[in-house]
SEBABA-606412 format. One record per residue (C-alpha): residue in three letters; x, y, z; residue number from 1. Coordinates in pm, 1 decimal, decimal comma. Layout:
N
<ALA; <X; Y; Z>; NUM>
...
END
This chain:
278
<MET; <-4561,6; 2375,4; -2582,2>; 1>
<PHE; <-4492,6; 2025,0; -2569,2>; 2>
<ALA; <-4715,5; 1760,1; -2414,9>; 3>
<VAL; <-4548,7; 1560,8; -2127,8>; 4>
<VAL; <-4598,5; 1200,6; -2206,6>; 5>
<GLU; <-4664,2; 950,5; -1922,6>; 6>
<LEU; <-4549,8; 585,2; -1948,4>; 7>
<THR; <-4832,8; 341,2; -1889,7>; 8>
<SER; <-4747,9; 78,8; -1632,7>; 9>
<PRO; <-4655,7; -180,5; -1926,4>; 10>
<GLY; <-4419,7; 106,4; -2067,7>; 11>
<LYS; <-4245,2; 145,8; -1742,3>; 12>
<TYR; <-4162,1; -219,3; -1710,5>; 13>
<PHE; <-4018,2; -235,8; -2046,7>; 14>
<TYR; <-3807,9; 69,4; -1982,7>; 15>
<MET; <-3690,0; -76,7; -1682,3>; 16>
<HIS; <-3618,1; -419,5; -1838,7>; 17>
<LEU; <-3442,7; -233,1; -2139,5>; 18>
<LYS; <-3217,4; -40,7; -1886,3>; 19>
<ARG; <-3133,7; -386,0; -1691,0>; 20>
<ILE; <-3053,8; -535,5; -2026,6>; 21>
<PHE; <-2804,3; -243,8; -2125,0>; 22>
<ALA; <-2664,6; -253,3; -1774,8>; 23>
<ALA; <-2572,0; -640,6; -1831,2>; 24>
<LEU; <-2400,7; -568,3; -2144,5>; 25>
<ALA; <-2206,9; -316,7; -2021,4>; 26>
<PHE; <-2077,8; -527,8; -1740,5>; 27>
<LEU; <-1998,5; -817,0; -1962,5>; 28>
<PHE; <-1819,3; -599,1; -2206,7>; 29>
<ILE; <-1592,2; -474,2; -1890,5>; 30>
<LEU; <-1541,6; -826,1; -1805,9>; 31>
<ASN; <-1422,0; -924,1; -2152,3>; 32>
<SER; <-1248,5; -618,7; -2241,6>; 33>
<SER; <-967,6; -710,0; -2013,8>; 34>
<PHE; <-965,6; -1091,8; -2092,1>; 35>
<ALA; <-668,5; -1120,8; -2332,2>; 36>
<TRP; <-400,6; -864,1; -2307,2>; 37>
<TRP; <-157,4; -663,8; -2122,5>; 38>
<GLY; <-295,6; -307,7; -2116,9>; 39>
<PRO; <-150,5; -78,1; -2393,4>; 40>
<THR; <145,1; 44,7; -2171,4>; 41>
<GLY; <247,7; -301,1; -2083,6>; 42>
<HIS; <276,3; -397,0; -2457,4>; 43>
<ARG; <444,9; -85,3; -2552,1>; 44>
<ILE; <704,3; -129,2; -2282,7>; 45>
<VAL; <763,1; -474,3; -2414,3>; 46>
<GLY; <779,0; -352,3; -2762,6>; 47>
<GLU; <1031,5; -73,8; -2691,0>; 48>
<ILE; <1280,4; -307,9; -2464,9>; 49>
<ALA; <1266,0; -535,9; -2783,3>; 50>
<ASP; <1345,3; -263,2; -3024,4>; 51>
<SER; <1685,0; -176,6; -2798,9>; 52>
<TYR; <1786,5; -525,3; -2874,0>; 53>
<LEU; <1765,2; -599,3; -3260,8>; 54>
<SER; <2032,2; -655,4; -3500,3>; 55>
<LYS; <2058,3; -416,0; -3783,8>; 56>
<LYS; <1924,8; -662,3; -4022,6>; 57>
<ALA; <1613,0; -739,1; -3829,7>; 58>
<LYS; <1521,8; -360,8; -3759,6>; 59>
<ALA; <1565,5; -311,3; -4160,8>; 60>
<ALA; <1350,7; -616,3; -4214,9>; 61>
<ILE; <1097,2; -506,1; -3971,7>; 62>
<SER; <1093,6; -119,5; -4081,3>; 63>
<GLU; <1001,2; -263,0; -4431,7>; 64>
<ILE; <699,5; -453,6; -4295,9>; 65>
<LEU; <583,5; -185,4; -4073,0>; 66>
<GLY; <680,5; 131,6; -4247,8>; 67>
<ASN; <693,7; 416,4; -4016,6>; 68>
<GLU; <485,3; 197,1; -3714,0>; 69>
<SER; <734,7; 103,6; -3433,7>; 70>
<ILE; <740,1; -196,8; -3277,6>; 71>
<ALA; <614,3; -29,9; -2905,3>; 72>
<ILE; <291,6; 92,3; -3126,2>; 73>
<THR; <208,1; -194,9; -3319,2>; 74>
<SER; <218,5; -398,2; -3020,2>; 75>
<ASN; <-133,7; -298,4; -2935,5>; 76>
<TRP; <-282,2; -364,0; -3301,8>; 77>
<ALA; <-418,9; -699,7; -3217,7>; 78>
<ASP; <-612,4; -548,0; -2939,2>; 79>
<PHE; <-726,3; -222,8; -3120,5>; 80>
<ILE; <-850,4; -458,2; -3383,3>; 81>
<LYS; <-1117,1; -614,5; -3193,4>; 82>
<SER; <-1347,1; -371,6; -3271,2>; 83>
<ASP; <-1362,3; -526,5; -3645,5>; 84>
<SER; <-1566,6; -845,9; -3631,2>; 85>
<THR; <-1367,0; -975,3; -3934,9>; 86>
<TYR; <-1070,1; -1013,8; -3664,5>; 87>
<ASN; <-1303,4; -1236,7; -3423,3>; 88>
<TYR; <-1105,9; -1523,4; -3522,9>; 89>
<LEU; <-801,9; -1394,9; -3372,0>; 90>
<GLY; <-942,9; -1369,8; -2983,4>; 91>
<THR; <-799,3; -1704,2; -2864,6>; 92>
<TRP; <-447,4; -1648,7; -2997,3>; 93>
<HIS; <-399,1; -1446,6; -2688,2>; 94>
<TYR; <-372,2; -1686,5; -2415,5>; 95>
<VAL; <-351,0; -2052,0; -2322,5>; 96>
<ASN; <-567,5; -2199,1; -2026,6>; 97>
<VAL; <-386,0; -2475,8; -1825,2>; 98>
<LYS; <-519,1; -2605,2; -1488,2>; 99>
<GLN; <-294,5; -2527,1; -1164,1>; 100>
<GLY; <-89,2; -2809,1; -1004,4>; 101>
<LEU; <116,1; -2962,2; -1311,7>; 102>
<THR; <491,5; -3065,7; -1285,3>; 103>
<GLN; <705,4; -2921,0; -1583,4>; 104>
<ALA; <698,5; -3269,0; -1759,0>; 105>
<GLU; <332,2; -3279,5; -1732,3>; 106>
<PHE; <282,8; -2921,5; -1849,6>; 107>
<ASN; <519,4; -2976,0; -2142,3>; 108>
<THR; <332,5; -3271,0; -2247,9>; 109>
<ARG; <48,5; -3062,2; -2239,3>; 110>
<LEU; <185,0; -2824,1; -2481,9>; 111>
<GLN; <343,7; -3094,5; -2711,0>; 112>
<ASN; <-30,3; -3235,4; -2721,4>; 113>
<ASP; <-194,3; -2895,2; -2787,2>; 114>
<THR; <-396,5; -2885,5; -3104,5>; 115>
<THR; <-613,2; -2586,2; -3003,2>; 116>
<THR; <-625,0; -2246,9; -3131,7>; 117>
<ASP; <-433,8; -2039,5; -2843,6>; 118>
<ALA; <-117,2; -1889,8; -2781,0>; 119>
<TRP; <110,1; -2160,6; -2793,9>; 120>
<THR; <5,3; -2333,0; -3117,7>; 121>
<LYS; <-15,9; -1967,0; -3273,3>; 122>
<MET; <300,1; -1860,9; -3166,7>; 123>
<ASN; <484,2; -2138,2; -3346,0>; 124>
<PHE; <259,1; -2086,7; -3644,1>; 125>
<LEU; <376,4; -1755,1; -3660,5>; 126>
<ILE; <746,4; -1799,8; -3622,1>; 127>
<ALA; <736,0; -2056,9; -3889,1>; 128>
<GLU; <526,0; -1840,7; -4130,9>; 129>
<LEU; <769,8; -1519,3; -4085,1>; 130>
<LYS; <1067,2; -1752,6; -4171,5>; 131>
<ASN; <899,8; -1818,2; -4512,7>; 132>
<LYS; <1064,2; -1570,8; -4781,8>; 133>
<GLN; <773,5; -1637,9; -4988,2>; 134>
<LEU; <496,3; -1521,2; -4752,6>; 135>
<PRO; <284,8; -1235,3; -4901,3>; 136>
<ALA; <352,5; -878,3; -4775,6>; 137>
<ASP; <-18,3; -857,3; -4607,7>; 138>
<LYS; <62,6; -1185,1; -4406,4>; 139>
<LYS; <359,6; -1069,7; -4319,2>; 140>
<GLN; <258,4; -720,4; -4162,7>; 141>
<LEU; <-47,1; -932,2; -3999,2>; 142>
<TYR; <159,2; -1227,0; -3837,2>; 143>
<LEU; <462,0; -988,2; -3723,2>; 144>
<ARG; <194,8; -778,0; -3550,3>; 145>
<MET; <40,6; -1072,2; -3374,3>; 146>
<LEU; <368,5; -1226,4; -3301,4>; 147>
<ILE; <496,1; -916,4; -3117,6>; 148>
<HIS; <165,9; -889,3; -2916,9>; 149>
<ILE; <121,3; -1271,5; -2809,1>; 150>
<CYS; <501,7; -1261,6; -2708,4>; 151>
<GLY; <412,7; -1005,3; -2462,2>; 152>
<ASP; <68,5; -1148,1; -2347,4>; 153>
<ILE; <224,2; -1472,4; -2250,8>; 154>
<HIS; <446,0; -1286,9; -1993,5>; 155>
<GLN; <161,2; -1173,9; -1809,2>; 156>
<PRO; <113,1; -1471,7; -1575,7>; 157>
<LEU; <-241,7; -1494,6; -1607,5>; 158>
<HIS; <-254,1; -1546,2; -1985,2>; 159>
<VAL; <-123,0; -1884,6; -1879,0>; 160>
<GLY; <-406,8; -1905,6; -1641,3>; 161>
<GLN; <-701,1; -2140,5; -1550,5>; 162>
<PHE; <-1018,3; -2173,0; -1786,7>; 163>
<GLU; <-1252,9; -2187,9; -1473,2>; 164>
<ASP; <-1170,4; -1855,4; -1372,8>; 165>
<ARG; <-1108,6; -1703,4; -1715,6>; 166>
<GLY; <-746,5; -1635,9; -1635,8>; 167>
<GLY; <-830,2; -1454,6; -1313,3>; 168>
<ASN; <-1121,0; -1228,9; -1491,3>; 169>
<ASN; <-1381,9; -1393,1; -1235,9>; 170>
<VAL; <-1155,5; -1328,4; -930,3>; 171>
<ARG; <-1316,3; -1018,0; -799,7>; 172>
<LEU; <-1134,8; -761,3; -596,2>; 173>
<GLN; <-1107,1; -423,0; -496,0>; 174>
<TRP; <-802,1; -223,8; -601,6>; 175>
<PHE; <-781,9; 143,4; -387,3>; 176>
<GLY; <-1137,6; 92,0; -359,5>; 177>
<GLU; <-1246,9; 24,1; -701,9>; 178>
<ASN; <-1397,6; -254,4; -816,6>; 179>
<THR; <-1187,9; -502,4; -1058,5>; 180>
<ASN; <-1085,7; -834,5; -1110,2>; 181>
<LEU; <-719,7; -1014,1; -1065,2>; 182>
<HIS; <-641,0; -1015,1; -1438,1>; 183>
<SER; <-725,8; -679,2; -1490,6>; 184>
<LEU; <-514,5; -588,6; -1210,8>; 185>
<TRP; <-210,6; -770,5; -1379,4>; 186>
<ASP; <-297,2; -658,2; -1703,6>; 187>
<GLU; <-315,8; -278,3; -1658,6>; 188>
<LYS; <-365,4; -127,6; -1282,6>; 189>
<LEU; <-41,0; -245,9; -1154,8>; 190>
<ILE; <159,7; -128,3; -1437,5>; 191>
<GLU; <-55,8; 245,4; -1430,3>; 192>
<PHE; <-6,4; 254,5; -1044,2>; 193>
<GLN; <388,1; 314,4; -1125,9>; 194>
<LYS; <267,2; 641,9; -1296,3>; 195>
<LEU; <528,4; 621,2; -1598,0>; 196>
<SER; <511,8; 667,8; -1964,3>; 197>
<TYR; <611,3; 368,3; -2141,4>; 198>
<SER; <921,4; 541,6; -2246,7>; 199>
<GLU; <994,3; 638,1; -1887,3>; 200>
<TYR; <916,7; 275,4; -1778,5>; 201>
<VAL; <1165,8; 129,2; -2035,7>; 202>
<ARG; <1437,5; 379,7; -1899,7>; 203>
<SER; <1371,3; 242,8; -1532,3>; 204>
<ILE; <1373,8; -122,8; -1608,6>; 205>
<ASN; <1607,8; -193,9; -1918,1>; 206>
<HIS; <1916,5; -291,1; -1741,8>; 207>
<THR; <2052,8; -615,2; -1860,5>; 208>
<THR; <2357,2; -772,7; -1910,6>; 209>
<LYS; <2457,3; -984,8; -2244,1>; 210>
<THR; <2484,3; -1299,2; -2029,5>; 211>
<GLN; <2118,8; -1238,5; -1912,2>; 212>
<ARG; <1991,0; -1180,4; -2258,0>; 213>
<ASN; <2151,2; -1456,3; -2371,1>; 214>
<GLN; <2037,6; -1699,4; -2100,4>; 215>
<TRP; <1653,2; -1572,0; -2131,5>; 216>
<GLN; <1650,1; -1579,4; -2536,0>; 217>
<GLN; <1813,8; -1922,5; -2551,9>; 218>
<GLN; <1587,1; -2091,7; -2343,9>; 219>
<PRO; <1320,8; -2312,2; -2524,4>; 220>
<MET; <965,2; -2106,2; -2568,4>; 221>
<SER; <816,5; -2385,7; -2357,1>; 222>
<GLU; <995,8; -2261,4; -2059,9>; 223>
<TRP; <893,5; -1908,9; -2090,6>; 224>
<PHE; <511,2; -2051,6; -2090,3>; 225>
<TYR; <605,3; -2284,6; -1790,7>; 226>
<GLU; <750,3; -1972,2; -1608,6>; 227>
<SER; <427,5; -1779,2; -1655,5>; 228>
<TYR; <237,1; -2085,6; -1520,3>; 229>
<THR; <431,5; -2121,9; -1237,8>; 230>
<LEU; <402,6; -1733,9; -1152,8>; 231>
<ALA; <7,4; -1722,5; -1231,3>; 232>
<GLY; <15,0; -2002,8; -945,5>; 233>
<LYS; <162,0; -1720,5; -710,9>; 234>
<VAL; <-86,9; -1470,0; -854,5>; 235>
<TYR; <-360,0; -1670,1; -759,8>; 236>
<ALA; <-238,2; -1737,2; -428,7>; 237>
<SER; <-178,4; -1380,1; -350,6>; 238>
<VAL; <-540,7; -1311,4; -292,3>; 239>
<SER; <-786,2; -1497,8; -68,2>; 240>
<GLY; <-1143,0; -1443,0; 66,6>; 241>
<PRO; <-1425,8; -1261,5; -90,8>; 242>
<GLU; <-1303,9; -944,1; -278,7>; 243>
<PRO; <-1009,4; -855,8; -95,4>; 244>
<LYS; <-893,5; -522,2; -61,7>; 245>
<LEU; <-567,6; -450,9; -221,5>; 246>
<SER; <-343,5; -130,0; -229,5>; 247>
<TYR; <10,1; -28,9; -166,9>; 248>
<ARG; <136,2; -348,2; 8,4>; 249>
<TYR; <22,6; -560,9; -301,0>; 250>
<ASN; <217,8; -329,0; -526,6>; 251>
<PHE; <547,0; -371,1; -286,6>; 252>
<ASP; <500,9; -741,4; -275,4>; 253>
<HIS; <467,3; -805,8; -657,9>; 254>
<VAL; <617,3; -517,4; -866,7>; 255>
<ASP; <962,7; -702,9; -871,2>; 256>
<MET; <773,3; -976,6; -1049,2>; 257>
<LEU; <586,5; -739,8; -1279,0>; 258>
<ASN; <899,1; -574,9; -1410,4>; 259>
<SER; <1057,4; -884,6; -1465,6>; 260>
<GLN; <809,6; -1020,5; -1678,2>; 261>
<LEU; <795,2; -700,9; -1870,9>; 262>
<LEU; <1190,1; -712,1; -1928,8>; 263>
<LYS; <1210,5; -1057,9; -2020,7>; 264>
<GLY; <894,9; -1035,4; -2253,3>; 265>
<GLY; <1107,5; -757,2; -2445,7>; 266>
<VAL; <1435,2; -929,6; -2462,6>; 267>
<ARG; <1275,4; -1254,8; -2567,0>; 268>
<LEU; <1077,9; -1109,7; -2832,7>; 269>
<ALA; <1388,4; -919,0; -2956,7>; 270>
<GLY; <1559,6; -1275,1; -2979,7>; 271>
<LEU; <1263,3; -1413,7; -3173,4>; 272>
<LEU; <1285,2; -1129,8; -3410,1>; 273>
<ASN; <1671,0; -1128,0; -3464,8>; 274>
<GLU; <1621,7; -1522,1; -3533,6>; 275>
<ILE; <1359,0; -1440,5; -3794,3>; 276>
<PHE; <1479,5; -1158,8; -3946,7>; 277>
<GLY; <1860,8; -1127,7; -3845,7>; 278>
END
């Protein structure tokens, strides 16, 4: 027979305290896990669209670096690698925080004077490094994976969001009755609500003209960031009150913005890769 051991009062208090600690840690993990990325489907959509507009020379160069891994699949490497603490230094590469209310000139000045480690400074760094023909193969692979990922990230408006609310992570809401936050809604939940695989999603939105592609690709990168910044303002304004309850109407009002950003992210990524490798 097994003896039943009853915890003494101190033991019970310790056990209850331990449960509270684990619950708090789990909550923090949930908050932080959505802090810095489109979800996997969003990144794959951007990557697959980019692949469809690559030059032959760029395709060959990228294939040599990534092997059998497609752009769509490698696009999520920067998030998967968060499990390895060796890569913790990459954490702030996914976003840039800018207070709301700046004019475009003020915003551009903010970027020009930016010396922090964020999406703006690291995208410029990665582009310059990948143009270096003498770059070692291991760095070439790391930098390409990060560029693909960050280009997707900055087209999610809240990756150019406010520091005060952690890019919308602290803006609590309900999505079809589920407790979540504004950042997670735009990273994943709006995309997943469309009920499409990433390849189906690409087929549904990847319809552009050559004129459109040229226009989007020729814009300075600072305009991509400013575009997301202005859209972030609209996203913040789209919710009001404590924990608003959102569902079908929110999707109806915002799915076009979502799809436009996914499409532009893919087209502009292709333009960058063609410039570097084409």
